[in-house]
Structures are given as structure tokens and as C-alpha cells.
N, C-alpha and C positions, 0 to 999 in steps of 0.2 A: 410499395405496391401501387400500381396505377389505378386511377379511379375509373370504375366501370360506368359507362354512359350509354343510354339508348340512342338510337339513330333518329327517331321521329323528331322533326324540328319543333313541333308544338310542345312536346313533353320536355324538350330541352329548354324551351322558353319558360315553361312552368317551373322547372327546377331553378332557373335564374331568378324568377320572381319570388319563389319561396325563400331563397337565400338572402334576399334583401330584407326580409322580416325576421328570419330565424337563423342566426349565425351557426356555423358548423360546430363551434365549441359551446353551444348553449347550455349543455349539462353542467358546465363549470360555474355557471351563474347561480345566484341565489334563487330559491324557488319562486319568490314573488316576481323576480325579473323574468324567469322562464314563462310564468303564466301571463305576464303582460305581453311578451313577444308572441306567445301562442294566440292570445285573444286578438291581437292586431292582425296576425296572419289569417285567422278564421274570418274576421270581418272583411278583409281584402277580397277573399274568395267567396264571399256570400253571394247569393243569387236571389232573384225575385221568387216569391212563393207561388206555386200553382193556384189557379183560381178554384173556387168551389170546395175549399177545404175548411172545415170547422176546427179551429185550433183553440185549445183550452188548457189551463194550468190545473194540476191535480197533485195529489200526494198519496203514497201508500203507507198504511200504518206500519210502524216499527217500534218495538219496545224502547221507550226512552226518547222517541222522536218520530220523524216521518221521512220518507224518501220522496224528493221532488220528482214529479212526472210532468210530461207535456203530451197531450193527446192530439193526434191528427186524424180527423174523420173525413173521408171522401163523401161528397154529397150523394153519390151512388155507390155505396159499398157493395162489392160483389162477393165477398168472402165472409164466412161466419167466424173465421179465425182472427186472432189479433197478433200483430208483430210486436214483440217487445225488444227495443233496440238499446244496446249499451255502447256509448261513445268511446272512441279511442283517445289517446293522449298519454300513453305510458303509465297509467294509473296515477299520474301526477297532475295532468293538465285537462282542460276541457270541462264541458257541462252541457246543459240543455241548449245554450245558444251556439256553442261551437259547431254543432251538427244540425242546426235548425233546418236549413234548406235541404240537406241530404235526406233527413227524415221526412220532410214534407213531400219531396219528390218520390221517395220510395212508397209512401202511402198512396200517392196519386197514381203511380205506375202500376201498382199491384191491386188497387181497389180494396185494400184492407185497412182497417183502423190500425194505426201504429202508436205505440206508447213509448216515448223516449224516456229513458231512466237516468237520472243523475245518481251519483254514488259518492261516498266519502273518499277523498283523495289522499294519497300518500305525499309526503312522509308523515303528515299529521295523523293519518289513519292507515295502518298497515294491514296486510293480509290477516284474516279473511274478511275484513269489514266491508270492502267493496262488494265482495261476493254475497255477503249477508244482505246488503242493501238490494242487490239484484234479485235475490230470492224473495225478499219482501215484496218487490214489485210484481213478481210472478204470482205470489200468493194472492195478491189483490186482483188478479185477472183469472183466477182459477175456475170460474164458471164457463169459460170458453176455451176452445183449443188454441194453442199458442205456438208461434214460431219465434224462437230466440235468435237474435241477430246482433252483430257488432263488428266493428273494425278494430284491428290491432289489439290493444289491451281490452277493448270491448269484445272482440272475438274470443279472447281468453275467458272472459266472464260468461259469455254465452255458452261456450263449450263446457266450462266448469259447472254452470248451473244445470245443464242437461245431465251431466254425470251425477251430480248430487241427487237430482230427482229420481234418476234410475236406481241409484243405490238406496235411497230412502224407501222406495217401493220394495226393495229386497231386504229391508230391515237392517241396513248397515248403520251401526251406531253413530259413526262420525258424520254421516250425511244427515241423520235425524237431528243430531246436535246443532248443525248449522241451520237447519230449518226451524228448530225451536228458537234459536237466537234471532231469526227473522220474524218470529211471531206465530209460527205454526203450532197447533195444539194436537197432541196425540189423538188419533182417530178421525181428524178432519181430512177431507179429501186432498190429494196432492194435485197440483197443477198438471195438466196433460200437455206435454210438449210434443208436437207432431213434426217438428223440423228445426234444424239449426242452420243458419246462414252465417258463415265465418269469412270475413273479408281481411285478407293478409293478417291472419291471427298470429299472436305469440303464444306458443303452446308448450314451451319448456324443452326445446331441442338443445342439442349439444353445441355450446358456443365455440367449441374448438374444432368443428368439423363442417363439411358441406358448404352450404351457402353462407354460413357465418364466417367462413374463411374467404370464399370466392367473392362475396359481396361485402366484405368487411368495411370498405370505404364507399359504399354506394351512396348516391345523393338521397337526401330526405331522411335517412336513418342509417346509422353505422352500427357495427357490432358493439363498439364501445358504448354507444347510446343504450342499446338493448341491455347490456350488462348493468349499466347505471340504474335504469328503470326497475329492473328485476331486484337489484339490491335494495333500492329505496322501498319497493313494495314489500319485500321480505317474505316471499313464499318459501316455506321450508322445502329443502330438497326432497324430491320423491313424493310430494303431496299431489295426488291425482287430481284434486279439484283446482289447484293452482297451476299444475303442470300436467295437463291431460295426456301428454305423450309418455308420462311416467306411470300411467295406469297399467295394470296387468290384464285388464279385460275390457274390451270395447264392444262386446255383444249387447244387443237390446237397446242401444242408443238410438235416438231419433234419426231419421233420414237427414242427410246433410248436403248442403250446397257450399262448396269451399272455393274461394278464388285467391290466387297468389300473384304477386308481381315478380317477374324474372329478376329485375335489378333491385333486390331487397334481401337483406340478410335473413329475414323471416321466411323466405321463400320455401325452404325445405320443411319448416314446421307444418305449413299447410299441405305440402306435397306428401310428406310422410304420414300425416294424420289421415288424409284421404285414403291412402293405401291400407292403413291399419283398420279403418272402419270397413272398407270393402272386404278385407280378408276376414273380418268378424261377421260378415253377412249383412252389414248395414248398407242400405241403398244410398249411394253417394255420387254426386257429380263434382268433378274437379276441373277448374279452368285456370291455366297459368298464362298471364298476360305478357307476351314476349317483349313489348316495348315499354312496360310500365314500371314505375318506381313506387316505393312505399308512399302512401298518402294520395294515390291517384284519384280517389273520390273527389278531391277538390279540383281536379283538372277536367271533370266530365263535360264542362261547357267550353273548354279551351283546346282539347286534344281529341283527334279522331279516335285514337286508341282507347282513351279513357271513356269517351262517349260509347263506344262499342262495348267496353267492359261493363259499364253501368247498365246498358240495355241487357246484356247477358246475365248480370246479377239479378235484375228484375225478373227475367224469365225463370231463373233458377228458383227464386223465392215463390213465384207463382206456382211452380210445380210442387213445392212443399205445401202451399196453401190448398192446393187441389185435393189433398187428402182429408181436409176438414169435413 
């Protein structure tokens, strides 16, 4: 199968730069080596932080420990809502530092406080522990309206958390069990999620169909990579909180802003999820970037297409925040 490649010269240069840090067969390496490569990649594409942001370290309570957080507060916050951001990295890689500049720029562009959330990584900690950590972060922000956001694996956690909270309000036992594991007590108010921003999310689509076949050898992420990360994370088949596309009901979920990359095996996960939300009566905006690959967030200062995609993402999040 030939390797699908975009035509934009700048995104091709970005692909070449990424591959100098992260080899195509990286998932065959030990976890420690994968994390070392990923950290070096993130550091290479780091960017200066916007001025006039107050940045502080924090944590959310969690039974038996705490969830590390990083807060980004614009000097002139224009929204009453808070963005809670879950980083990508295949559930295996990344943390607060890997997406530091991305989170700072999102807070700056939207005028909203953003809380970046770390979570326990696989394979040391398998499903649903990352989701439990994400729910703990949301519980700690429950006094204000929330927009959940995330890229790739983080998009999965954002969508899953939104579904858990919807189901908990419906008194679904499995959802309430997850919230109790995150520290929620029966009778306490549930966090109010007013929107979900999902950036090239992995949502449990069919690995033998659609973009998983068409873009199986795409740069930045292959279908083999996706299969590896999902197996390491260990989400049970059909679990709607780990595979939101496996849910039977998408009504009453928060409004969504979803963006996918055309040259990405995950493309159809975002495309199909947007369609299912819309069919269920959920207000959703969907944008598919025609020249982008998985991970284009890191190219936002190098590629015209990625720059435009990031600006569109910020506009989409602002629309979600406007309902606060």
C-alpha cells in the first residue's frame, strides 16, 4: 500500500522533522524508550508562551492520591467557564509538559481559564484509570461550567467523561461507579459540562474499515499504532465510556466541536461521531482539515494549514464557551 501524503510543502517538512525524533516502528520499542522519544519530540516543537498568563501547578483530590493539574489564567479572562484539557499520547505518552504551549495558547486565544490534566498512563495503569483521573479533575472544577477538550487519546477521555456525566445524571450505575472511584459522593452536585472539543479523537471505530484502511500507513500515526495503543490501554470491547462510538444513545450530550485530519486513520472516528451526535439532536460543528495529518497541533507555527486549523479550533471552543 502506498503511503498517503498531503501536498502542502510545510506540512511535509513537519512530517520529516517528526520522523527524525520518532521512528516509524516506535511502538516496537520499550515503553521507556517510547516516552523518551516522545518527550524529545515535544520539546523540539515547543513554543514561547503567550504573555500575561498566570500559570500555576495544582492537583485534584483522588482517593489514594491526587491528579496533577496545571492552570493557565488569562490576565483578562472573558469567560465564566473553564476548559479542562486532556493531553494526547496514545494513553501511554505525554503529560503536563508535552502540551504546555498548546494549552497556554488555547487559554490565551479563548480568554478562558484552562486546566490541563495529567492522568495515569498505560501500560502501568489500564482502563478506566485514566478516565477516573479525568473525572476527578472535573469534580474539582464543578462550581463552574466546563468545556472538556483533548487531542487524540485526550479526545477519547473528554468524550468519555462527557458521556459518564450524562449517564450519572440518568442514574446509570456504571457511570456512578466511575464517579465514586474519582471521589464523588452520592448526593453531591455533578460537574456541568457545556461543551466538548475533540481534536482528531480516537473513539472506537472499526479498525478494519474506512479511514483505518485508507490511511493505514499515514504519516504521524498508522492503524498498527492505533491497534497497539488500544490494546495497551485495554478498554473492553463495547464499553461506551472507552469507545464512545459503541454507545447506543448519543442524546443529551453536550454540544461538540470536532476536528479531524484527512490524512489520519482516526479521521472517520471524528467524522462518524459528529454525524451520530447531529442525528441525536446534539449541536455539533465538524471540520476536516484536508491537508493535515495526525498531530498537526504541533505544526501550528510551521504550516499555514495547521495555523488555520488552530484558529478554527479556537473559534469553535469560543462558541462552546459562549453558552456559559
